MDAnalysis code that builds the backbone (N, CA, C; Angstrom):
import MDAnalysis as mda
import numpy as np

u = mda.Universe.empty(378, n_residues=126, atom_resindex=np.repeat(np.arange(126), 3), trajectory=True)
u.add_TopologyAttr("name", ["N", "CA", "C"] * 126)
u.add_TopologyAttr("resid", np.arange(1, 127))
u.add_TopologyAttr("resname", ["MET", "ILE", "PRO", "THR", "GLN", "PRO", "ILE", "SER", "LEU", "LEU", "ASN", "THR", "GLY", "LEU", "PRO", "VAL", "PHE", "LEU", "LEU", "VAL", "ALA", "LEU", "ALA", "ILE", "VAL", "LEU", "PRO", "ARG", "MET", "LEU", "LEU", "PRO", "ALA", "GLY", "ASN", "LEU", "SER", "GLN", "GLN", "ALA", "LEU", "ALA", "LEU", "SER", "VAL", "ALA", "ILE", "SER", "ALA", "VAL", "LEU", "LEU", "VAL", "VAL", "SER", "GLY", "THR", "VAL", "LEU", "ILE", "ALA", "MET", "ALA", "TYR", "ALA", "GLY", "ALA", "GLY", "LEU", "ALA", "VAL", "TRP", "ALA", "ALA", "PHE", "LEU", "ASP", "ALA", "LYS", "ALA", "ALA", "ILE", "THR", "ALA", "PHE", "PHE", "LEU", "ARG", "LEU", "SER", "ALA", "ASN", "MET", "VAL", "ILE", "VAL", "TRP", "GLY", "PRO", "VAL", "LEU", "ALA", "LEU", "THR", "TRP", "LEU", "SER", "MET", "ALA", "GLN", "GLY", "VAL", "GLU", "ARG", "ARG", "LYS", "GLY", "GLU", "ALA", "GLN", "ALA", "LYS", "ARG", "ASP", "ALA", "PRO"])
u.atoms.positions = np.array([
    [-52.045, -96.516, -43.496],
    [-51.357, -97.308, -44.491],
    [-50.922, -96.419, -45.651],
    [-49.906, -96.830, -46.343],
    [-49.368, -96.050, -47.446],
    [-49.971, -96.554, -48.755],
    [-50.565, -95.651, -49.536],
    [-51.111, -96.079, -50.830],
    [-49.984, -96.237, -51.852],
    [-50.204, -97.117, -52.817],
    [-49.209, -97.244, -53.887],
    [-49.249, -95.989, -54.744],
    [-48.116, -95.663, -55.322],
    [-47.987, -94.463, -56.147],
    [-47.866, -94.873, -57.607],
    [-48.325, -94.024, -58.520],
    [-48.115, -94.338, -59.937],
    [-46.624, -94.248, -60.263],
    [-46.220, -94.968, -61.273],
    [-44.815, -94.986, -61.673],
    [-44.411, -93.598, -62.157],
    [-43.271, -93.133, -61.628],
    [-42.735, -91.840, -62.051],
    [-41.215, -91.920, -62.050],
    [-40.600, -90.870, -62.539],
    [-39.147, -90.826, -62.567],
    [-38.574, -90.861, -61.157],
    [-39.212, -90.155, -60.224],
    [-38.691, -90.083, -58.867],
    [-38.876, -91.385, -58.102],
    [-40.058, -91.987, -58.155],
    [-40.302, -93.156, -57.307],
    [-39.923, -94.483, -57.956],
    [-39.620, -94.477, -59.253],
    [-39.210, -95.713, -59.911],
    [-37.916, -95.545, -60.703],
    [-37.860, -94.538, -61.543],
    [-36.701, -94.354, -62.421],
    [-35.400, -94.167, -61.671],
    [-35.377, -93.252, -60.721],
    [-34.153, -92.988, -59.966],
    [-33.717, -94.199, -59.127],
    [-34.625, -94.824, -58.370],
    [-34.198, -96.027, -57.638],
    [-33.694, -97.144, -58.552],
    [-34.328, -97.348, -59.694],
    [-33.882, -98.392, -60.622],
    [-32.486, -98.066, -61.147],
    [-32.259, -96.808, -61.535],
    [-30.944, -96.403, -62.025],
    [-29.873, -96.638, -60.966],
    [-30.154, -96.232, -59.745],
    [-29.178, -96.414, -58.659],
    [-28.931, -97.896, -58.369],
    [-29.979, -98.697, -58.395],
    [-29.822, -100.127, -58.122],
    [-29.046, -100.824, -59.237],
    [-29.258, -100.428, -60.479],
    [-28.495, -101.013, -61.589],
    [-27.022, -100.648, -61.438],
    [-26.752, -99.394, -61.079],
    [-25.357, -98.981, -60.863],
    [-24.741, -99.770, -59.710],
    [-25.502, -99.960, -58.635],
    [-24.997, -100.748, -57.505],
    [-24.779, -102.209, -57.890],
    [-25.620, -102.749, -58.775],
    [-25.464, -104.141, -59.210],
    [-24.154, -104.343, -59.957],
    [-23.649, -103.291, -60.564],
    [-22.369, -103.371, -61.269],
    [-21.209, -103.159, -60.305],
    [-21.368, -102.233, -59.367],
    [-20.265, -101.808, -58.505],
    [-20.090, -102.694, -57.262],
    [-21.184, -103.065, -56.607],
    [-21.086, -103.792, -55.333],
    [-20.263, -105.081, -55.390],
    [-20.519, -105.988, -56.341],
    [-19.728, -107.221, -56.343],
    [-18.234, -106.955, -56.517],
    [-17.908, -105.948, -57.305],
    [-16.499, -105.598, -57.519],
    [-15.875, -105.031, -56.246],
    [-16.656, -104.288, -55.470],
    [-16.152, -103.722, -54.222],
    [-15.970, -104.806, -53.153],
    [-16.844, -105.798, -53.161],
    [-16.814, -106.831, -52.120],
    [-15.782, -107.927, -52.380],
    [-15.330, -108.065, -53.620],
    [-14.392, -109.126, -53.968],
    [-12.963, -108.607, -53.850],
    [-12.108, -109.321, -53.128],
    [-10.710, -108.881, -53.025],
    [-10.033, -108.860, -54.396],
    [-9.146, -107.900, -54.579],
    [-8.418, -107.788, -55.849],
    [-7.561, -109.028, -56.075],
    [-7.508, -109.494, -57.313],
    [-6.696, -110.660, -57.651],
    [-7.283, -111.972, -57.166],
    [-8.560, -111.996, -56.848],
    [-9.218, -113.205, -56.348],
    [-9.135, -114.329, -57.383],
    [-8.864, -115.559, -56.912],
    [-8.826, -116.718, -57.793],
    [-9.890, -117.757, -57.421],
    [-10.868, -117.371, -56.618],
    [-11.863, -118.315, -56.130],
    [-13.260, -117.973, -56.665],
    [-13.870, -118.945, -57.336],
    [-15.245, -118.765, -57.797],
    [-16.210, -118.743, -56.603],
    [-15.863, -119.452, -55.526],
    [-16.721, -119.457, -54.339],
    [-16.761, -118.072, -53.693],
    [-15.612, -117.416, -53.612],
    [-15.576, -116.063, -53.056],
    [-16.375, -115.110, -53.945],
    [-16.289, -115.307, -55.247],
    [-17.065, -114.488, -56.173],
    [-18.561, -114.714, -55.972],
    [-18.975, -115.964, -55.850],
    [-20.392, -116.277, -55.636],
    [-20.886, -115.663, -54.328],
    [-20.051, -115.705, -53.287],
    [-20.427, -115.101, -52.012],
    [-20.581, -113.591, -52.157],
    [-19.670, -112.952, -52.876],
    [-19.772, -111.499, -53.056],
    [-21.032, -111.134, -53.842],
    [-21.413, -111.953, -54.802],
    [-22.625, -111.700, -55.577],
    [-23.865, -111.919, -54.705],
    [-23.858, -112.948, -53.879],
    [-25.000, -113.203, -52.990],
    [-25.169, -112.064, -51.977],
    [-24.073, -111.619, -51.400],
    [-24.135, -110.494, -50.456],
    [-24.619, -109.243, -51.184],
    [-24.153, -109.052, -52.409],
    [-24.593, -107.906, -53.211],
    [-26.096, -107.954, -53.446],
    [-26.633, -109.131, -53.733],
    [-28.071, -109.259, -53.977],
    [-28.872, -108.871, -52.737],
    [-28.423, -109.324, -51.576],
    [-29.112, -108.957, -50.326],
    [-29.025, -107.449, -50.104],
    [-27.838, -106.885, -50.307],
    [-27.664, -105.442, -50.132],
    [-28.497, -104.649, -51.139],
    [-28.668, -105.181, -52.336],
    [-29.488, -104.501, -53.342],
    [-30.971, -104.493, -52.947],
    [-31.456, -105.586, -52.393],
    [-32.854, -105.614, -51.948],
    [-33.056, -104.624, -50.799],
    [-32.126, -104.610, -49.849],
    [-32.226, -103.675, -48.723],
    [-32.105, -102.239, -49.227],
    [-31.155, -101.988, -50.120],
    [-30.985, -100.640, -50.680],
    [-32.229, -100.205, -51.441],
    [-32.808, -101.125, -52.182],
    [-34.039, -100.808, -52.906],
    [-35.171, -100.447, -51.968],
    [-35.265, -101.159, -50.864],
    [-36.295, -100.865, -49.871],
    [-36.135, -99.450, -49.337],
    [-34.911, -99.094, -48.997],
    [-34.640, -97.758, -48.455],
    [-34.889, -96.692, -49.521],
    [-34.409, -96.923, -50.745],
    [-34.595, -95.937, -51.816],
    [-36.070, -95.697, -52.128],
    [-36.852, -96.756, -52.164],
    [-38.278, -96.604, -52.451],
    [-38.975, -95.878, -51.307],
    [-38.619, -96.210, -50.079],
    [-39.209, -95.513, -48.929],
    [-38.853, -94.026, -48.973],
    [-37.603, -93.720, -49.343],
    [-37.197, -92.317, -49.452],
    [-37.961, -91.615, -50.577],
    [-38.187, -92.312, -51.674],
    [-38.943, -91.725, -52.788],
    [-40.382, -91.449, -52.369],
    [-40.985, -92.355, -51.635],
    [-42.344, -92.146, -51.142],
    [-42.378, -90.979, -50.158],
    [-41.387, -90.895, -49.292],
    [-41.322, -89.780, -48.345],
    [-41.123, -88.464, -49.099],
    [-40.307, -88.497, -50.154],
    [-40.086, -87.306, -50.963],
    [-41.342, -86.852, -51.689],
    [-42.269, -87.755, -51.919],
    [-43.537, -87.418, -52.574],
    [-44.542, -86.850, -51.579],
    [-44.121, -86.701, -50.326],
    [-44.987, -86.079, -49.332],
    [-45.793, -87.046, -48.485],
    [-45.528, -88.323, -48.603],
    [-46.257, -89.298, -47.782],
    [-45.551, -89.468, -46.436],
    [-46.322, -89.718, -45.413],
    [-45.791, -89.850, -44.054],
    [-45.287, -91.281, -43.832],
    [-44.171, -91.600, -44.450],
    [-43.626, -92.956, -44.388],
    [-43.192, -93.296, -42.973],
    [-42.472, -92.386, -42.319],
    [-41.966, -92.663, -40.972],
    [-43.104, -92.846, -39.977],
    [-44.137, -92.032, -40.056],
    [-45.287, -92.165, -39.150],
    [-45.990, -93.504, -39.389],
    [-46.139, -93.884, -40.642],
    [-46.770, -95.169, -40.959],
    [-45.905, -96.320, -40.453],
    [-44.578, -96.176, -40.584],
    [-43.668, -97.224, -40.106],
    [-43.788, -97.384, -38.591],
    [-43.887, -96.277, -37.875],
    [-44.015, -96.354, -36.423],
    [-45.334, -96.998, -36.002],
    [-46.372, -96.846, -36.812],
    [-47.669, -97.452, -36.497],
    [-47.708, -98.941, -36.807],
    [-47.095, -99.357, -37.908],
    [-47.162, -100.757, -38.341],
    [-45.832, -101.151, -38.971],
    [-44.862, -101.445, -38.115],
    [-43.506, -101.733, -38.600],
    [-43.462, -102.897, -39.586],
    [-44.058, -104.007, -39.237],
    [-43.985, -105.200, -40.082],
    [-44.696, -104.983, -41.414],
    [-45.859, -104.386, -41.390],
    [-46.630, -104.190, -42.619],
    [-45.928, -103.214, -43.559],
    [-45.406, -102.137, -43.032],
    [-44.738, -101.141, -43.872],
    [-43.428, -101.706, -44.417],
    [-42.690, -102.421, -43.579],
    [-41.449, -103.045, -44.045],
    [-41.758, -104.053, -45.152],
    [-42.781, -104.869, -44.970],
    [-43.166, -105.852, -45.985],
    [-43.606, -105.158, -47.275],
    [-44.322, -104.042, -47.148],
    [-44.777, -103.282, -48.320],
    [-43.585, -102.820, -49.152],
    [-42.601, -102.187, -48.502],
    [-41.446, -101.665, -49.231],
    [-40.508, -102.790, -49.686],
    [-40.419, -103.870, -48.925],
    [-39.619, -105.022, -49.369],
    [-40.220, -105.641, -50.626],
    [-41.541, -105.723, -50.672],
    [-42.204, -106.274, -51.851],
    [-41.940, -105.398, -53.076],
    [-42.036, -104.085, -52.901],
    [-41.744, -103.186, -54.016],
    [-40.287, -103.318, -54.459],
    [-39.386, -103.459, -53.498],
    [-37.969, -103.628, -53.821],
    [-37.727, -104.953, -54.531],
    [-38.380, -106.002, -54.063],
    [-38.212, -107.319, -54.698],
    [-38.710, -107.303, -56.140],
    [-39.712, -106.479, -56.433],
    [-40.192, -106.365, -57.811],
    [-39.126, -105.781, -58.730],
    [-38.225, -105.002, -58.184],
    [-37.180, -104.385, -59.000],
    [-36.071, -105.361, -59.374],
    [-36.094, -106.548, -58.806],
    [-35.101, -107.563, -59.164],
    [-35.188, -107.876, -60.654],
    [-36.359, -107.717, -61.224],
    [-36.521, -107.988, -62.649],
    [-35.647, -107.066, -63.495],
    [-35.276, -105.915, -62.955],
    [-34.431, -104.970, -63.685],
    [-32.961, -105.164, -63.335],
    [-32.632, -105.162, -62.035],
    [-31.215, -105.232, -61.674],
    [-30.689, -106.663, -61.621],
    [-31.541, -107.653, -61.557],
    [-31.109, -109.051, -61.507],
    [-30.278, -109.470, -62.716],
    [-30.755, -109.205, -63.940],
    [-29.939, -109.552, -65.108],
    [-28.611, -108.796, -65.159],
    [-28.607, -107.556, -64.682],
    [-27.364, -106.784, -64.659],
    [-26.379, -107.421, -63.682],
    [-26.880, -107.845, -62.525],
    [-26.025, -108.525, -61.550],
    [-25.519, -109.848, -62.124],
    [-26.370, -110.563, -62.839],
    [-25.951, -111.838, -63.446],
    [-24.856, -111.610, -64.499],
    [-25.001, -110.568, -65.315],
    [-23.968, -110.262, -66.308],
    [-22.671, -109.815, -65.643],
    [-22.787, -109.065, -64.555],
    [-21.599, -108.659, -63.806],
    [-20.900, -109.895, -63.252],
    [-21.677, -110.844, -62.715],
    [-21.135, -112.089, -62.179],
    [-20.402, -112.860, -63.285],
    [-21.039, -112.969, -64.447],
    [-20.425, -113.681, -65.564],
    [-19.104, -113.029, -65.968],
    [-19.114, -111.729, -66.077],
    [-17.899, -111.003, -66.443],
    [-16.791, -111.214, -65.417],
    [-17.150, -111.146, -64.150],
    [-16.155, -111.329, -63.089],
    [-15.673, -112.782, -63.041],
    [-16.558, -113.731, -63.315],
    [-16.168, -115.146, -63.328],
    [-15.165, -115.411, -64.448],
    [-15.365, -114.773, -65.579],
    [-14.402, -114.906, -66.670],
    [-13.057, -114.315, -66.272],
    [-13.078, -113.214, -65.534],
    [-11.839, -112.615, -65.047],
    [-11.107, -113.529, -64.085],
    [-11.856, -114.201, -63.217],
    [-11.242, -115.151, -62.273],
    [-10.578, -116.289, -63.053],
    [-11.265, -116.829, -64.041],
    [-10.694, -117.927, -64.826],
    [-9.478, -117.465, -65.630],
    [-9.521, -116.237, -66.143],
    [-8.364, -115.699, -66.862],
    [-7.164, -115.583, -65.929],
    [-7.384, -115.058, -64.708],
    [-6.284, -114.939, -63.744],
    [-5.756, -116.310, -63.334],
    [-6.644, -117.295, -63.215],
    [-6.195, -118.663, -62.907],
    [-5.311, -119.197, -64.030],
    [-5.743, -118.976, -65.263],
    [-4.959, -119.431, -66.410],
    [-3.608, -118.743, -66.478],
    [-3.571, -117.449, -66.207],
    [-2.304, -116.711, -66.204],
    [-1.380, -117.223, -65.106],
    [-1.946, -117.499, -63.932],
    [-1.134, -118.016, -62.823],
    [-0.587, -119.396, -63.169],
    [-1.405, -120.235, -63.796],
    [-0.957, -121.559, -64.208],
    [0.129, -121.458, -65.254],
    [-0.012, -120.539, -66.211],
    [0.992, -120.367, -67.260],
    [2.322, -119.912, -66.664],
    [2.265, -119.057, -65.656],
    [3.514, -118.597, -65.006],
    [4.200, -119.747, -64.270],
    [3.393, -120.636, -63.639],
    [3.955, -121.773, -62.924],
    [4.586, -122.766, -63.893],
    [3.957, -122.936, -65.072],
    [4.426, -123.908, -66.047],
    [5.571, -123.393, -66.932],
    [5.796, -122.089, -66.920],
    [6.840, -121.505, -67.784],
    [8.218, -121.906, -67.272],
    [9.136, -122.208, -68.213],
    [10.479, -122.629, -67.775],
    [11.288, -121.463, -67.239],
])
């Protein structure tokens, strides 16, 4: 089994920084340009959240492997337990990237409403 590691720049700081950056970039990458649908935006944010949890799992596992722990050997011995261990650690990071994703969603939702208003103004213009 893999022991938990103390918080450090490598096993916590770097993954958190990368996940926060992904929380800003992923929804924008997944949403088509000029989108006028709040539902499409919500779907892109939901997919981003799933991808962030999976990315966090991989990043934390890589950080543990970089610290010299035999992550791959442990995974081969107990796939479900090791996956659950790293998923739990990744889910704990939602407390950091979750608000960033929510603010990104809010910002993008305002952009969708602005584009809707602009499109309506063009239709109504004589």
